C-alpha positions as CSV (number, residue, x, y, z in Angstrom):
1,M,-114.8,169.9,-18.1
2,E,-117.8,167.8,-17.4
3,E,-120.1,170.8,-17.7
4,S,-118.6,171.6,-21.1
5,S,-118.9,168.0,-22.2
6,V,-115.1,167.7,-23.0
7,A,-114.4,165.1,-20.3
8,R,-114.0,161.5,-21.5
9,F,-114.2,158.2,-19.7
10,P,-113.2,157.5,-16.9
11,K,-115.6,159.8,-15.1
12,L,-116.0,161.5,-12.6
13,V,-112.9,163.4,-13.4
14,A,-112.4,164.6,-9.8
15,G,-109.3,163.0,-8.2
16,R,-107.7,161.9,-11.4
17,I,-105.8,163.3,-14.4
18,P,-108.8,164.0,-16.6
19,N,-109.2,162.4,-19.9
20,F,-110.4,164.9,-22.5
21,E,-111.9,165.3,-26.0
22,G,-109.1,165.7,-28.5
23,S,-106.4,164.0,-26.5
24,E,-105.3,162.2,-29.7
25,K,-104.9,165.5,-31.5
26,A,-102.8,166.9,-28.7
27,A,-100.7,163.8,-28.9
28,Q,-100.1,164.2,-32.6
29,K,-99.1,167.8,-32.1
30,L,-96.6,166.7,-29.5
31,I,-95.2,164.0,-31.7
32,G,-94.5,166.5,-34.4
33,L,-92.3,168.6,-32.2
34,E,-88.5,168.6,-32.6
35,E,-87.8,167.5,-29.1
36,F,-89.9,164.4,-29.6
37,Q,-88.4,163.7,-33.0
38,R,-84.9,163.9,-31.5
39,A,-85.7,161.8,-28.4
40,R,-84.6,158.2,-28.1
41,V,-86.2,157.5,-24.7
42,V,-89.4,159.2,-23.5
43,K,-91.0,158.9,-20.1
44,V,-94.8,159.2,-20.1
45,N,-97.3,159.0,-17.2
46,P,-99.7,156.1,-17.2
47,D,-102.9,158.1,-17.2
48,S,-105.7,157.7,-19.8
49,P,-105.3,161.1,-21.6
50,Q,-101.6,160.3,-22.4
51,T,-102.4,156.9,-24.0
52,H,-102.0,158.3,-27.5
53,V,-98.7,159.8,-26.5
54,R,-97.4,156.4,-25.3
55,R,-98.7,154.8,-28.5
56,G,-96.9,157.4,-30.5
57,V,-93.6,156.8,-28.7
58,L,-93.8,153.1,-29.5
59,L,-95.0,153.5,-33.1
60,N,-92.1,155.9,-33.7
61,E,-89.7,153.2,-32.5
62,K,-88.6,155.1,-29.3
63,M,-88.2,153.4,-25.9
64,L,-90.9,154.2,-23.4
65,I,-90.5,154.5,-19.7
66,M,-93.8,154.3,-17.9
67,P,-94.2,154.6,-14.1
68,T,-96.5,152.1,-12.6
69,P,-99.7,153.6,-11.0
70,R,-98.7,155.3,-7.7
71,L,-95.2,154.0,-8.3
72,R,-96.1,150.8,-6.4
73,R,-93.9,148.7,-8.7
74,G,-91.5,151.3,-10.0
75,F,-90.9,151.8,-13.7
76,I,-91.7,149.7,-16.7
77,L,-89.5,149.9,-19.8
78,L,-91.0,149.1,-23.2
79,D,-88.6,148.6,-26.1
80,P,-90.6,148.6,-29.4
81,T,-87.9,146.5,-31.1
82,R,-88.8,143.7,-28.7
83,I,-92.6,143.9,-29.1
84,P,-94.4,142.5,-32.2
85,R,-95.6,145.6,-34.2
86,N,-99.2,144.5,-34.1
87,F,-99.1,144.6,-30.3
88,L,-97.6,148.1,-30.0
89,T,-101.0,149.8,-29.8
90,S,-102.1,147.5,-27.0
91,S,-98.8,147.9,-25.3
92,S,-99.6,151.6,-24.8
93,T,-102.3,150.8,-22.3
94,I,-101.6,150.1,-18.6
95,R,-102.6,146.4,-19.0
96,G,-100.5,146.1,-22.2
97,A,-97.5,147.7,-20.6
98,F,-97.5,145.3,-17.8
99,K,-97.7,142.4,-20.3
100,Y,-95.2,143.5,-22.9
101,G,-92.9,145.7,-20.8
102,K,-90.1,144.8,-18.4
103,F,-89.4,146.0,-14.8
104,F,-85.8,147.2,-14.8
105,P,-83.8,147.9,-11.7
106,L,-83.2,151.6,-11.2
107,G,-79.5,151.2,-12.0
108,E,-80.3,149.8,-15.4
109,L,-82.7,152.5,-16.7
110,P,-81.5,154.6,-19.7
111,E,-81.2,158.3,-19.8
112,V,-84.4,160.1,-20.5
113,D,-84.6,162.6,-23.4
114,L,-88.2,163.9,-22.9
115,I,-90.8,163.7,-20.2
116,V,-94.5,164.0,-20.9
117,A,-96.6,164.6,-17.8
118,G,-100.3,164.6,-17.2
119,S,-102.0,167.6,-15.5
120,V,-105.2,168.5,-13.8
121,A,-104.4,172.1,-14.7
122,V,-101.3,174.0,-15.9
123,S,-100.5,177.7,-15.8
124,R,-99.1,179.7,-18.7
125,D,-95.8,180.0,-16.9
126,G,-95.5,176.2,-16.7
127,V,-96.6,175.5,-13.1
128,R,-98.4,172.2,-13.2
129,V,-101.2,171.1,-10.9
130,G,-101.5,167.3,-10.4
131,K,-103.8,165.1,-8.4
132,G,-102.1,166.0,-5.1
133,G,-100.3,162.7,-4.4
134,G,-97.0,164.0,-5.5
135,Y,-96.2,160.9,-7.6
136,S,-95.0,162.8,-10.7
137,E,-92.7,164.9,-8.6
138,I,-91.3,161.8,-6.9
139,E,-90.8,160.1,-10.3
140,Y,-88.9,163.2,-11.5
141,G,-86.9,163.3,-8.3
142,I,-85.8,159.7,-8.7
143,L,-84.6,160.2,-12.2
144,R,-82.8,163.4,-11.3
145,E,-81.1,161.6,-8.4
146,L,-79.9,159.0,-10.8
147,G,-78.6,161.5,-13.3
148,L,-81.1,160.3,-15.9
149,V,-82.7,163.7,-16.4
150,G,-81.2,167.1,-15.9
151,E,-82.1,170.8,-15.8
152,E,-82.4,171.0,-19.5
153,T,-84.5,167.8,-20.1
154,P,-87.7,169.1,-21.7
155,I,-91.0,168.4,-19.9
156,F,-94.3,168.7,-21.9
157,T,-97.9,168.2,-20.9
158,T,-101.0,167.5,-23.0
159,V,-104.2,169.0,-21.8
160,H,-107.5,170.4,-23.0
161,D,-107.6,174.2,-23.5
162,L,-109.9,174.5,-20.5
163,Q,-107.1,173.1,-18.3
164,I,-104.8,176.1,-18.9
165,I,-105.1,178.6,-16.1
166,G,-103.6,182.0,-15.4
167,S,-101.5,181.1,-12.4
168,A,-100.9,178.3,-9.9
169,P,-98.9,178.0,-6.6
170,R,-95.6,176.2,-6.8
171,E,-93.7,174.4,-4.1
172,E,-90.0,173.5,-4.1
173,H,-90.6,169.9,-5.2
174,D,-92.7,170.9,-8.2
175,F,-91.2,170.7,-11.6
176,V,-92.4,173.1,-14.3
177,V,-93.3,172.3,-17.9
178,D,-91.6,173.7,-21.0
179,A,-94.6,173.3,-23.4
180,I,-98.4,172.9,-23.0
181,I,-99.9,171.0,-25.9
182,T,-103.7,171.1,-26.5
183,P,-105.8,169.8,-29.4
184,N,-105.7,173.4,-30.8
185,K,-102.4,174.9,-29.9
186,I,-98.9,174.7,-28.5
187,V,-97.9,177.1,-25.7
188,R,-94.2,177.4,-25.1
189,T,-93.5,178.6,-21.5
190,E,-90.6,180.6,-20.2
191,R,-89.0,179.0,-17.1
192,K,-89.1,181.3,-14.1
193,Y,-88.0,178.6,-11.7
194,P,-85.3,175.9,-11.6
195,Q,-86.3,172.3,-11.7
196,P,-86.0,170.3,-8.4
197,R,-82.5,168.8,-8.0
198,G,-83.8,165.4,-6.7
199,I,-85.9,163.9,-4.0
200,I,-86.6,166.1,-1.0
201,W,-86.2,163.3,1.5
202,E,-87.5,165.2,4.5
203,K,-90.9,165.6,2.9
204,L,-91.3,161.8,2.6
205,S,-93.1,159.7,5.3
206,K,-92.6,156.1,6.4
207,D,-95.9,155.4,4.5
208,N,-94.2,156.6,1.3
209,F,-91.4,154.2,1.7
210,T,-93.8,151.3,2.4
211,A,-96.1,152.2,-0.5
212,M,-93.2,152.8,-2.9
213,P,-90.4,150.3,-2.3
214,I,-88.5,151.9,-5.2
215,L,-87.5,154.7,-2.7
216,N,-85.6,152.2,-0.6
217,E,-83.9,150.9,-3.8
218,L,-82.9,154.5,-4.6
219,K,-81.5,155.1,-1.2
220,E,-79.3,152.1,-1.5
221,I,-77.9,153.2,-4.8
222,I,-77.1,156.8,-3.8
223,H,-75.6,155.8,-0.5
224,K,-73.2,153.2,-2.0
């Protein structure tokens, strides 16, 4: 992406969900899709290339769930009806989300109608490659454990055309995406794999629980 001059700030793109030229066009294509139009609550990752998606969620008067970076502080809920309209754009940034959003206990989060995930790369059959930290998968697992997403909850990703690859390896904790949206096209995938049913607890370490206290909160809820 850097060699083709389609990578945007922040650079270098290695080790992050890469921002890309045309991310706003990809967001507009996503916003026009029926699944987005029907959705009341949309979960979007906090990375730079999905800023325009988060903005579109708020400007279209839908509730936005944004995980905090590395899930250190759980999830932020932004309700556009409680944010002055002239601050909706700034609320779509990480700094703005922390300022205008609220941290809700897991037990009070609403059901999610659509998930938008960032990707390093994504295959044509919907297998997504992330940064390697597993945070998106843990976020999905948490929501699945709570019954806030299900097998049929649509998952989309916005990427540059160069990020679409022929195939990618998949592990049992990896979710697959239903649509790949680029600045130039929309690729609908056919699911070949089921979505993860929740957290795969045996894959988590003590360090995970220390770094993401929300996992302890989740354990308390599901073991009540």
